[in-house]
DOZAVO-186650 format. One record per residue (C-alpha): residue in three letters; y, x, z negated. Coordinates in pm, 1 decimal. Layout:
REM residues N
+------+----------+----------+----------+
! code !       yy !       xx !       zz !
+------+----------+----------+----------+
!  ALA !        Y !        X !        Z !
...
+------+----------+----------+----------+
This chain:
REM residues 369
+------+----------+----------+----------+
! code !       yy !       xx !       zz !
+------+----------+----------+----------+
!  UNK !   3077.9 !   -363.6 !  -9672.1 !
!  UNK !   3455.0 !   -349.1 !  -9684.3 !
!  UNK !   3713.6 !    -86.9 !  -9622.0 !
!  UNK !   3883.3 !     82.5 !  -9963.0 !
!  UNK !   4088.5 !    312.4 !  -9830.0 !
!  UNK !   4332.0 !    461.8 !  -9516.4 !
!  UNK !   4449.7 !    769.0 !  -9479.2 !
!  UNK !   4674.3 !    905.7 !  -9152.3 !
!  UNK !   4843.1 !   1232.6 !  -9032.9 !
!  UNK !   5037.3 !   1260.4 !  -8735.7 !
!  UNK !   4871.5 !    865.9 !  -8625.2 !
!  UNK !   5102.0 !    774.9 !  -8355.8 !
!  UNK !   5423.3 !    634.6 !  -8493.4 !
!  UNK !   5298.8 !    755.4 !  -8863.7 !
!  UNK !   5343.0 !   1121.2 !  -9006.9 !
!  UNK !   5214.0 !   1024.7 !  -9275.6 !
!  UNK !   5031.3 !    734.6 !  -9515.1 !
!  UNK !   4854.7 !    597.8 !  -9798.7 !
!  UNK !   4688.5 !    286.8 !  -9826.9 !
!  UNK !   4421.9 !     53.8 ! -10060.9 !
!  UNK !   4318.3 !   -280.1 !  -9951.5 !
!  UNK !   4108.6 !   -553.5 ! -10153.9 !
!  UNK !   3801.4 !   -679.5 !  -9972.6 !
!  UNK !   3928.8 !  -1043.0 !  -9888.2 !
!  UNK !   4213.0 !  -1051.4 !  -9725.6 !
!  UNK !   4516.0 !   -810.6 !  -9623.9 !
!  UNK !   4812.9 !   -836.1 !  -9405.0 !
!  UNK !   5085.0 !   -625.3 !  -9277.0 !
!  UNK !   5401.8 !   -778.7 !  -9189.0 !
!  UNK !   5705.9 !   -609.0 !  -8976.7 !
!  UNK !   5891.5 !   -651.1 !  -8670.5 !
!  UNK !   5751.5 !   -570.4 !  -8302.8 !
!  UNK !   5752.9 !   -172.7 !  -8233.8 !
!  UNK !   5707.4 !   -150.7 !  -8622.0 !
!  UNK !   5358.5 !     21.5 !  -8636.1 !
!  UNK !   5113.5 !   -299.4 !  -8754.3 !
!  UNK !   4886.7 !   -264.1 !  -8461.5 !
!  UNK !   4819.1 !    120.1 !  -8502.3 !
!  UNK !   4673.7 !     37.8 !  -8866.5 !
!  UNK !   4464.0 !    -93.5 !  -8736.6 !
!  UNK !   4359.8 !     77.8 !  -8442.5 !
!  UNK !   4328.8 !    380.8 !  -8743.3 !
!  UNK !   4037.6 !     82.5 !  -8821.2 !
!  UNK !   3896.1 !     92.4 !  -8461.4 !
!  UNK !   3857.8 !    458.9 !  -8474.2 !
!  UNK !   3646.9 !    474.9 !  -8742.4 !
!  UNK !   3422.8 !    197.6 !  -8692.8 !
!  UNK !   3367.9 !    257.0 !  -8248.3 !
!  UNK !   3505.8 !    683.6 !  -8256.0 !
!  UNK !   3802.2 !    533.4 !  -8058.3 !
!  UNK !   4099.5 !    363.4 !  -8020.0 !
!  UNK !   4099.3 !    -33.9 !  -7908.2 !
!  UNK !   4375.7 !     -3.4 !  -7630.1 !
!  UNK !   4404.9 !    379.0 !  -7527.1 !
!  UNK !   4108.4 !    577.2 !  -7407.6 !
!  UNK !   4315.3 !    918.3 !  -7436.8 !
!  UNK !   4295.6 !   1030.2 !  -7754.9 !
!  UNK !   4554.2 !   1306.5 !  -7699.5 !
!  UNK !   4789.9 !   1023.8 !  -7660.2 !
!  UNK !   4724.6 !    903.2 !  -8050.3 !
!  UNK !   4894.2 !   1183.6 !  -8149.9 !
!  UNK !   5266.9 !   1169.8 !  -8284.8 !
!  UNK !   5515.3 !   1322.6 !  -8055.3 !
!  UNK !   5596.4 !   1643.4 !  -8196.0 !
!  UNK !   5284.2 !   1727.5 !  -8360.0 !
!  UNK !   4976.3 !   1876.5 !  -8277.1 !
!  UNK !   4688.5 !   1723.7 !  -8415.9 !
!  UNK !   4641.3 !   1363.1 !  -8603.7 !
!  UNK !   4328.6 !   1296.8 !  -8885.9 !
!  UNK !   4252.6 !    947.4 !  -8991.7 !
!  UNK !   4037.1 !    925.4 !  -9302.2 !
!  UNK !   3863.4 !    585.8 !  -9459.4 !
!  UNK !   3625.5 !    472.1 !  -9750.8 !
!  UNK !   3413.3 !    230.3 !  -9740.0 !
!  UNK !   3204.9 !     84.5 !  -9995.3 !
!  UNK !   2837.6 !     -6.4 !  -9824.7 !
!  UNK !   2610.2 !   -133.4 ! -10039.3 !
!  UNK !   2718.9 !    -22.2 ! -10391.4 !
!  UNK !   2773.5 !    360.0 ! -10215.8 !
!  UNK !   3077.5 !    554.6 ! -10152.6 !
!  UNK !   3090.5 !    667.0 !  -9780.7 !
!  UNK !   3397.1 !    879.9 !  -9611.1 !
!  UNK !   3449.9 !    855.4 !  -9268.8 !
!  UNK !   3700.5 !   1124.7 !  -9113.6 !
!  UNK !   3852.1 !   1132.4 !  -8753.8 !
!  UNK !   4034.5 !   1416.9 !  -8608.8 !
!  UNK !   4215.6 !   1640.5 !  -8282.7 !
!  UNK !   4381.6 !   1887.9 !  -8240.5 !
!  UNK !   4575.2 !   1906.5 !  -7890.4 !
!  UNK !   4368.2 !   2076.9 !  -7649.1 !
!  UNK !   4016.2 !   2039.9 !  -7864.8 !
!  UNK !   3713.6 !   1818.0 !  -7894.9 !
!  UNK !   3727.4 !   1549.4 !  -8137.3 !
!  UNK !   3571.6 !   1580.2 !  -8450.9 !
!  UNK !   3443.3 !   1292.9 !  -8622.0 !
!  UNK !   3246.4 !   1301.2 !  -8959.6 !
!  UNK !   3025.6 !   1152.9 !  -9204.4 !
!  UNK !   3063.3 !   1220.6 !  -9592.5 !
!  UNK !   3215.9 !   1584.8 !  -9483.0 !
!  UNK !   2886.1 !   1640.7 !  -9187.3 !
!  UNK !   2999.3 !   1652.4 !  -8807.1 !
!  UNK !   2788.9 !   1387.2 !  -8615.6 !
!  UNK !   2626.0 !   1576.9 !  -8285.4 !
!  UNK !   2675.7 !   1245.8 !  -8070.5 !
!  UNK !   2932.1 !    981.5 !  -8139.8 !
!  UNK !   2671.8 !    735.6 !  -8025.8 !
!  UNK !   2514.5 !    793.0 !  -8321.8 !
!  UNK !   2785.5 !    668.1 !  -8560.3 !
!  UNK !   2866.8 !    358.5 !  -8361.1 !
!  UNK !   2707.9 !     64.8 !  -8532.1 !
!  UNK !   2707.3 !    203.9 !  -8856.4 !
!  UNK !   3065.7 !     51.0 !  -8980.0 !
!  UNK !   3102.1 !   -264.1 !  -8743.7 !
!  UNK !   3440.6 !   -435.1 !  -8652.2 !
!  UNK !   3574.1 !   -738.6 !  -8432.1 !
!  UNK !   3959.8 !   -671.5 !  -8302.2 !
!  UNK !   4117.6 !  -1002.0 !  -8172.0 !
!  UNK !   4416.7 !   -871.1 !  -8023.2 !
!  UNK !   4657.5 !  -1002.2 !  -7721.6 !
!  UNK !   4550.0 !   -756.7 !  -7543.8 !
!  UNK !   4174.2 !   -949.3 !  -7518.9 !
!  UNK !   4341.1 !  -1181.2 !  -7209.6 !
!  UNK !   4198.2 !   -930.5 !  -6947.6 !
!  UNK !   3842.3 !  -1020.4 !  -7073.2 !
!  UNK !   3980.1 !  -1377.0 !  -6864.4 !
!  UNK !   4238.7 !  -1286.7 !  -6648.8 !
!  UNK !   4085.2 !   -958.7 !  -6500.1 !
!  UNK !   3795.5 !   -823.9 !  -6320.1 !
!  UNK !   3407.6 !   -797.2 !  -6364.7 !
!  UNK !   3413.4 !   -479.1 !  -6598.4 !
!  UNK !   3628.3 !   -620.8 !  -6841.1 !
!  UNK !   3324.4 !   -859.9 !  -6959.9 !
!  UNK !   3099.1 !   -632.7 !  -6876.7 !
!  UNK !   3215.0 !   -447.4 !  -7140.8 !
!  UNK !   3238.6 !   -684.9 !  -7389.8 !
!  UNK !   2895.3 !   -789.8 !  -7375.2 !
!  UNK !   2842.8 !   -384.9 !  -7417.9 !
!  UNK !   3023.0 !   -356.3 !  -7703.9 !
!  UNK !   2871.4 !   -610.6 !  -7875.3 !
!  UNK !   2498.2 !   -517.1 !  -7799.4 !
!  UNK !   2608.3 !   -109.2 !  -7836.4 !
!  UNK !   2716.7 !   -193.7 !  -8222.6 !
!  UNK !   2326.3 !   -364.0 !  -8293.6 !
!  UNK !   2129.1 !   -162.1 !  -8068.8 !
!  UNK !   2181.4 !    224.8 !  -7997.5 !
!  UNK !   1916.5 !    314.1 !  -7745.7 !
!  UNK !   2122.3 !     40.7 !  -7521.4 !
!  UNK !   2394.7 !    237.6 !  -7555.0 !
!  UNK !   2133.8 !    548.6 !  -7407.6 !
!  UNK !   2041.8 !    328.2 !  -7112.9 !
!  UNK !   2336.1 !    244.8 !  -6985.3 !
!  UNK !   2490.9 !    596.6 !  -7005.7 !
!  UNK !   2142.6 !    684.0 !  -6795.4 !
!  UNK !   2213.7 !    345.0 !  -6571.6 !
!  UNK !   2574.7 !    460.8 !  -6473.2 !
!  UNK !   2540.4 !    853.9 !  -6443.9 !
!  UNK !   2234.2 !    721.9 !  -6226.2 !
!  UNK !   2432.0 !    542.2 !  -5996.5 !
!  UNK !   2722.3 !    756.7 !  -5968.3 !
!  UNK !   2459.8 !   1011.6 !  -5755.6 !
!  UNK !   2310.5 !    719.9 !  -5601.9 !
!  UNK !   2690.5 !    645.8 !  -5439.0 !
!  UNK !   2728.6 !    980.8 !  -5425.8 !
!  UNK !   2358.2 !   1046.2 !  -5209.4 !
!  UNK !   2526.3 !    712.3 !  -5027.3 !
!  UNK !   2862.0 !    903.7 !  -4913.2 !
!  UNK !   2705.3 !   1236.6 !  -4825.8 !
!  UNK !   2429.4 !   1023.3 !  -4585.9 !
!  UNK !   2738.5 !    880.1 !  -4407.0 !
!  UNK !   2914.8 !   1182.5 !  -4424.0 !
!  UNK !   2637.4 !   1412.9 !  -4259.1 !
!  UNK !   2424.9 !   1119.4 !  -4082.0 !
!  UNK !   2114.3 !   1225.9 !  -4244.8 !
!  UNK !   1913.1 !   1014.8 !  -4425.9 !
!  UNK !   1684.0 !   1062.8 !  -4751.7 !
!  UNK !   1478.0 !    810.1 !  -4767.3 !
!  UNK !   1244.8 !    992.6 !  -5042.3 !
!  UNK !   1575.6 !   1112.4 !  -5266.5 !
!  UNK !   1754.2 !    754.0 !  -5268.6 !
!  UNK !   1359.0 !    592.5 !  -5347.9 !
!  UNK !   1384.2 !    807.5 !  -5699.3 !
!  UNK !   1716.4 !    710.3 !  -5755.3 !
!  UNK !   1611.3 !    366.6 !  -5704.0 !
!  UNK !   1297.1 !    407.2 !  -5925.6 !
!  UNK !   1493.2 !    551.6 !  -6195.1 !
!  UNK !   1828.2 !    249.7 !  -6172.8 !
!  UNK !   1534.0 !    -26.0 !  -6168.0 !
!  UNK !   1374.3 !    150.3 !  -6494.9 !
!  UNK !   1705.0 !    158.0 !  -6667.4 !
!  UNK !   1823.7 !   -178.5 !  -6547.4 !
!  UNK !   1542.5 !   -339.4 !  -6606.6 !
!  UNK !   1590.0 !   -328.3 !  -6955.7 !
!  UNK !   1939.2 !   -338.0 !  -6983.0 !
!  UNK !   1915.3 !   -698.5 !  -6834.8 !
!  UNK !   1678.4 !   -828.7 !  -7076.9 !
!  UNK !   1870.0 !   -664.3 !  -7387.8 !
!  UNK !   2183.7 !   -899.5 !  -7205.9 !
!  UNK !   1968.9 !  -1197.0 !  -7101.4 !
!  UNK !   1804.5 !  -1231.6 !  -7467.5 !
!  UNK !   2176.6 !  -1162.9 !  -7655.8 !
!  UNK !   2300.9 !  -1412.7 !  -7406.1 !
!  UNK !   2068.9 !  -1675.0 !  -7504.9 !
!  UNK !   2147.2 !  -1673.8 !  -7909.0 !
!  UNK !   2512.5 !  -1579.3 !  -7845.6 !
!  UNK !   2607.8 !  -1880.3 !  -7633.9 !
!  UNK !   2504.2 !  -2124.2 !  -7895.6 !
!  UNK !   2699.1 !  -1921.3 !  -8221.0 !
!  UNK !   3034.7 !  -1948.6 !  -7932.5 !
!  UNK !   3033.5 !  -2260.2 !  -7876.5 !
!  UNK !   2968.0 !  -2352.2 !  -8263.4 !
!  UNK !   3309.5 !  -2144.6 !  -8345.7 !
!  UNK !   3535.0 !  -2309.3 !  -7997.9 !
!  UNK !   3436.1 !  -2642.5 !  -8134.0 !
!  UNK !   3577.9 !  -2542.9 !  -8504.2 !
!  UNK !   3863.7 !  -2410.5 !  -8351.2 !
!  UNK !   3970.5 !  -2685.1 !  -8124.9 !
!  UNK !   3803.7 !  -3017.5 !  -8338.6 !
!  UNK !   3549.7 !  -3058.4 !  -8015.6 !
!  UNK !   3894.2 !  -3102.9 !  -7795.7 !
!  UNK !   3773.4 !  -2950.8 !  -7508.1 !
!  UNK !   3428.7 !  -2879.2 !  -7271.0 !
!  UNK !   3459.5 !  -2540.9 !  -7218.8 !
!  UNK !   3135.6 !  -2331.3 !  -7099.0 !
!  UNK !   3014.8 !  -1956.5 !  -7110.1 !
!  UNK !   2727.6 !  -1861.5 !  -6878.2 !
!  UNK !   2609.9 !  -1530.0 !  -6769.7 !
!  UNK !   2569.2 !  -1423.8 !  -6441.8 !
!  UNK !   2344.8 !  -1154.8 !  -6293.7 !
!  UNK !   2155.6 !  -1080.7 !  -5988.8 !
!  UNK !   1845.6 !  -1022.5 !  -6161.1 !
!  UNK !   1815.3 !  -1405.6 !  -6272.2 !
!  UNK !   1699.9 !  -1503.9 !  -5910.4 !
!  UNK !   1583.3 !  -1175.7 !  -5830.7 !
!  UNK !   1334.2 !   -878.1 !  -5882.0 !
!  UNK !   1561.2 !   -552.5 !  -5844.4 !
!  UNK !   1356.3 !   -357.8 !  -5645.6 !
!  UNK !   1329.6 !   -615.2 !  -5391.5 !
!  UNK !   1745.2 !   -603.8 !  -5407.4 !
!  UNK !   1802.1 !   -274.8 !  -5371.5 !
!  UNK !   1487.4 !   -298.1 !  -5085.4 !
!  UNK !   1696.1 !   -563.2 !  -4913.6 !
!  UNK !   2119.2 !   -443.4 !  -4962.8 !
!  UNK !   1996.9 !    -82.7 !  -4873.1 !
!  UNK !   2117.1 !   -101.2 !  -4498.7 !
!  UNK !   2484.9 !   -334.8 !  -4657.6 !
!  UNK !   2478.0 !      8.8 !  -4933.8 !
!  UNK !   2496.5 !    272.3 !  -4611.1 !
!  UNK !   2734.0 !    122.4 !  -4465.6 !
!  UNK !   3004.1 !     44.1 !  -4813.9 !
!  UNK !   2893.6 !    369.9 !  -4925.6 !
!  UNK !   2779.8 !    256.0 !  -5232.2 !
!  UNK !   2519.3 !     20.6 !  -5447.7 !
!  UNK !   2606.8 !   -354.1 !  -5411.7 !
!  UNK !   2269.0 !   -471.0 !  -5584.4 !
!  UNK !   2239.0 !   -441.0 !  -5985.6 !
!  UNK !   2302.1 !   -480.9 !  -6342.3 !
!  UNK !   2648.2 !   -315.5 !  -6268.0 !
!  UNK !   2745.7 !   -636.4 !  -6067.5 !
!  UNK !   2694.0 !   -893.6 !  -6398.0 !
!  UNK !   2960.1 !  -1154.5 !  -6497.7 !
!  UNK !   3042.5 !  -1416.8 !  -6740.4 !
!  UNK !   3144.7 !  -1778.2 !  -6610.8 !
!  UNK !   3416.4 !  -1915.2 !  -6867.7 !
!  UNK !   3523.2 !  -2280.6 !  -6784.9 !
!  UNK !   3687.8 !  -2563.6 !  -6920.4 !
!  UNK !   3594.3 !  -2903.7 !  -6847.3 !
!  UNK !   3403.3 !  -2742.2 !  -6522.3 !
!  UNK !   3690.1 !  -2578.3 !  -6394.0 !
!  UNK !   3763.9 !  -2157.1 !  -6402.4 !
!  UNK !   3944.8 !  -2073.6 !  -6752.2 !
!  UNK !   4135.5 !  -1793.5 !  -6583.4 !
!  UNK !   4306.6 !  -2082.1 !  -6364.7 !
!  UNK !   4277.0 !  -2398.2 !  -6548.9 !
!  UNK !   4315.6 !  -2333.0 !  -6921.8 !
!  UNK !   4651.2 !  -2330.7 !  -7065.9 !
!  UNK !   4767.9 !  -2023.5 !  -7294.8 !
!  UNK !   4696.8 !  -2161.5 !  -7599.9 !
!  UNK !   4330.1 !  -2280.0 !  -7479.1 !
!  UNK !   4239.4 !  -1929.8 !  -7345.7 !
!  UNK !   4314.3 !  -1777.8 !  -7662.2 !
!  UNK !   4125.1 !  -2057.8 !  -7846.4 !
!  UNK !   3862.7 !  -1913.2 !  -7610.2 !
!  UNK !   3904.3 !  -1560.2 !  -7657.7 !
!  UNK !   3910.8 !  -1661.7 !  -8068.9 !
!  UNK !   3575.7 !  -1797.8 !  -8029.0 !
!  UNK !   3448.1 !  -1570.5 !  -7832.9 !
!  UNK !   3493.0 !  -1259.4 !  -8048.9 !
!  UNK !   3419.5 !  -1442.7 !  -8365.4 !
!  UNK !   3086.9 !  -1495.2 !  -8213.1 !
!  UNK !   3095.3 !  -1165.8 !  -8180.6 !
!  UNK !   3149.9 !  -1173.9 !  -8574.3 !
!  UNK !   2836.0 !  -1388.2 !  -8675.4 !
!  UNK !   2600.0 !  -1200.5 !  -8392.7 !
!  UNK !   2689.4 !   -858.8 !  -8573.8 !
!  UNK !   2646.6 !  -1014.3 !  -8902.9 !
!  UNK !   2310.8 !  -1161.2 !  -8867.3 !
!  UNK !   2190.8 !   -847.0 !  -8651.8 !
!  UNK !   2284.1 !   -573.2 !  -8927.3 !
!  UNK !   2294.5 !   -814.6 !  -9237.2 !
!  UNK !   2645.6 !   -720.3 !  -9359.4 !
!  UNK !   2960.4 !   -816.3 !  -9283.9 !
!  UNK !   3210.5 !   -603.1 !  -8998.4 !
!  UNK !   3557.2 !   -642.1 !  -9096.6 !
!  UNK !   3759.6 !   -856.0 !  -8926.2 !
!  UNK !   4096.6 !   -700.9 !  -8751.7 !
!  UNK !   4336.3 !  -1024.6 !  -8653.2 !
!  UNK !   4655.4 !   -872.8 !  -8406.5 !
!  UNK !   4957.8 !  -1101.5 !  -8359.8 !
!  UNK !   4717.4 !  -1392.3 !  -8276.6 !
!  UNK !   4956.1 !  -1687.0 !  -8412.6 !
!  UNK !   5111.2 !  -1629.8 !  -8098.1 !
!  UNK !   5019.1 !  -1958.8 !  -7843.8 !
!  UNK !   4834.1 !  -2107.2 !  -8083.8 !
!  UNK !   4920.6 !  -2452.6 !  -8253.5 !
!  UNK !   4984.0 !  -2534.4 !  -8648.4 !
!  UNK !   4673.2 !  -2737.1 !  -8663.9 !
!  UNK !   4462.9 !  -2429.8 !  -8466.4 !
!  UNK !   4593.2 !  -2157.1 !  -8712.6 !
!  UNK !   4512.0 !  -2335.0 !  -9000.9 !
!  UNK !   4120.1 !  -2367.3 !  -8831.2 !
!  UNK !   4149.8 !  -2061.2 !  -8782.3 !
!  UNK !   4262.8 !  -1920.6 !  -9103.8 !
!  UNK !   4076.3 !  -2185.5 !  -9303.1 !
!  UNK !   3737.1 !  -2020.5 !  -9120.5 !
!  UNK !   3774.0 !  -1667.7 !  -9150.7 !
!  UNK !   3896.9 !  -1661.2 !  -9551.5 !
!  UNK !   3590.5 !  -1854.9 !  -9620.9 !
!  UNK !   3265.5 !  -1672.0 !  -9775.6 !
!  UNK !   3150.2 !  -1673.3 !  -9409.4 !
!  UNK !   3374.2 !  -1327.0 !  -9336.0 !
!  UNK !   3404.3 !  -1050.0 !  -9541.3 !
!  UNK !   3694.6 !   -816.0 !  -9551.5 !
!  UNK !   3969.3 !   -921.6 !  -9338.6 !
!  UNK !   4327.6 !   -753.8 !  -9148.9 !
!  UNK !   4596.1 !   -961.7 !  -9014.9 !
!  UNK !   4921.3 !   -809.5 !  -8845.9 !
!  UNK !   5202.2 !  -1071.1 !  -8799.7 !
!  UNK !   5613.1 !  -1087.8 !  -8781.4 !
!  UNK !   5644.2 !  -1378.6 !  -9063.8 !
!  UNK !   5560.8 !  -1307.2 !  -9361.3 !
!  UNK !   5690.2 !  -1709.3 !  -9459.6 !
!  UNK !   5459.4 !  -1786.1 !  -9230.1 !
!  UNK !   5177.3 !  -1559.3 !  -9414.9 !
!  UNK !   5213.5 !  -1709.7 !  -9722.4 !
!  UNK !   5244.6 !  -2073.9 !  -9674.8 !
!  UNK !   4906.0 !  -2090.6 !  -9452.4 !
!  UNK !   4760.7 !  -1877.0 !  -9737.9 !
!  UNK !   4917.1 !  -2091.3 ! -10031.9 !
!  UNK !   4778.9 !  -2407.7 !  -9834.4 !
!  UNK !   4475.3 !  -2276.2 !  -9833.0 !
!  UNK !   4490.5 !  -2099.8 ! -10241.4 !
!  UNK !   4351.2 !  -1783.2 ! -10077.0 !
!  UNK !   4516.2 !  -1473.4 ! -10255.6 !
!  UNK !   4632.8 !  -1227.6 !  -9975.4 !
!  UNK !   4719.2 !   -846.5 ! -10045.9 !
!  UNK !   5015.9 !   -795.4 !  -9850.8 !
!  UNK !   5191.1 !   -470.1 !  -9683.1 !
!  UNK !   5540.7 !   -447.8 !  -9535.9 !
!  UNK !   5551.1 !   -215.7 !  -9206.0 !
!  UNK !   5850.6 !    -76.6 !  -9132.8 !
!  UNK !   5909.2 !    225.1 !  -8857.9 !
!  UNK !   5590.5 !    403.1 !  -8931.5 !
!  UNK !   5686.8 !    313.3 !  -9335.7 !
!  UNK !   5423.6 !    115.8 !  -9505.3 !
!  UNK !   5525.0 !    -25.5 !  -9872.4 !
!  UNK !   5307.7 !   -291.1 ! -10072.0 !
!  UNK !   5466.7 !   -609.3 ! -10120.9 !
!  UNK !   5447.5 !   -825.0 ! -10423.2 !
!  UNK !   5288.2 !  -1184.7 ! -10386.5 !
+------+----------+----------+----------+
């Protein structure tokens, strides 16, 4: 699978853009703020129906315009697929595949998978557990439509159970029968989500370790561990045991919404003891493992979107990374960087042909290499 063409209308800082890509490495160079990242985000829209950086669709419309439109032409299994995403202000987002609109956006997730690596990803390490659960859920959802439905069901039930706990606290009227109904619903979807997360992590951890060892030349000892209350206890028993605490706190304190990933370097938390370069290497290995997992599950190669990844990586790790992503294990790659000279030096050394675009204030031109 690869993206042949991309066209934009009124998207972020672009009035209009029409681009054609090669199946291998494509690079966008330009100064900070020129719009390089916005091109990657448009590709993310075509893959996952939303922005990677901002959940509010209307804020992607160019200032002064009334709508945005993104069109992508993919080649997949020797067939042409046209994906279109559009939004008019104060209207519902439209998403179409070959001119046919989706009834549910969830039906598109996973058909044209992509993996983004961005400075924004540092939140996975330094922020709370929700960011790390989002990472797991994003990967599994691109390979399992039922998983996304289970998540939606679980989160709706969780909201209802928490609302009931608050009502009980406000009124003093305890309704154990209704609480039991919500418990049964949480347990049903929660157990299925837990089993899928557990199975995923058993496969994913080995892939991650392999990628980190390659990037770092085995220079550091890192670990990735899945943490869940359900690893040590039955969900039904957990809910029963925590009911009094839940009533006091007015929220559900046990369940898969508390799952987390533990990141360590030499046995210590990566968040506190990893250097910026080590944290970046960890994140890159995490995302490359996501790529490898998606490829294994889908049977074809996702898009790889690399946004400003050279910052805080030493030259050796940079070359190792580019060596890895430009070989046959990876398919189409899109890279943003501020330095054309650096890009040319790296890929000339590797003997890899690239297609380069110059980006300047929302204008894109094809550069001759």
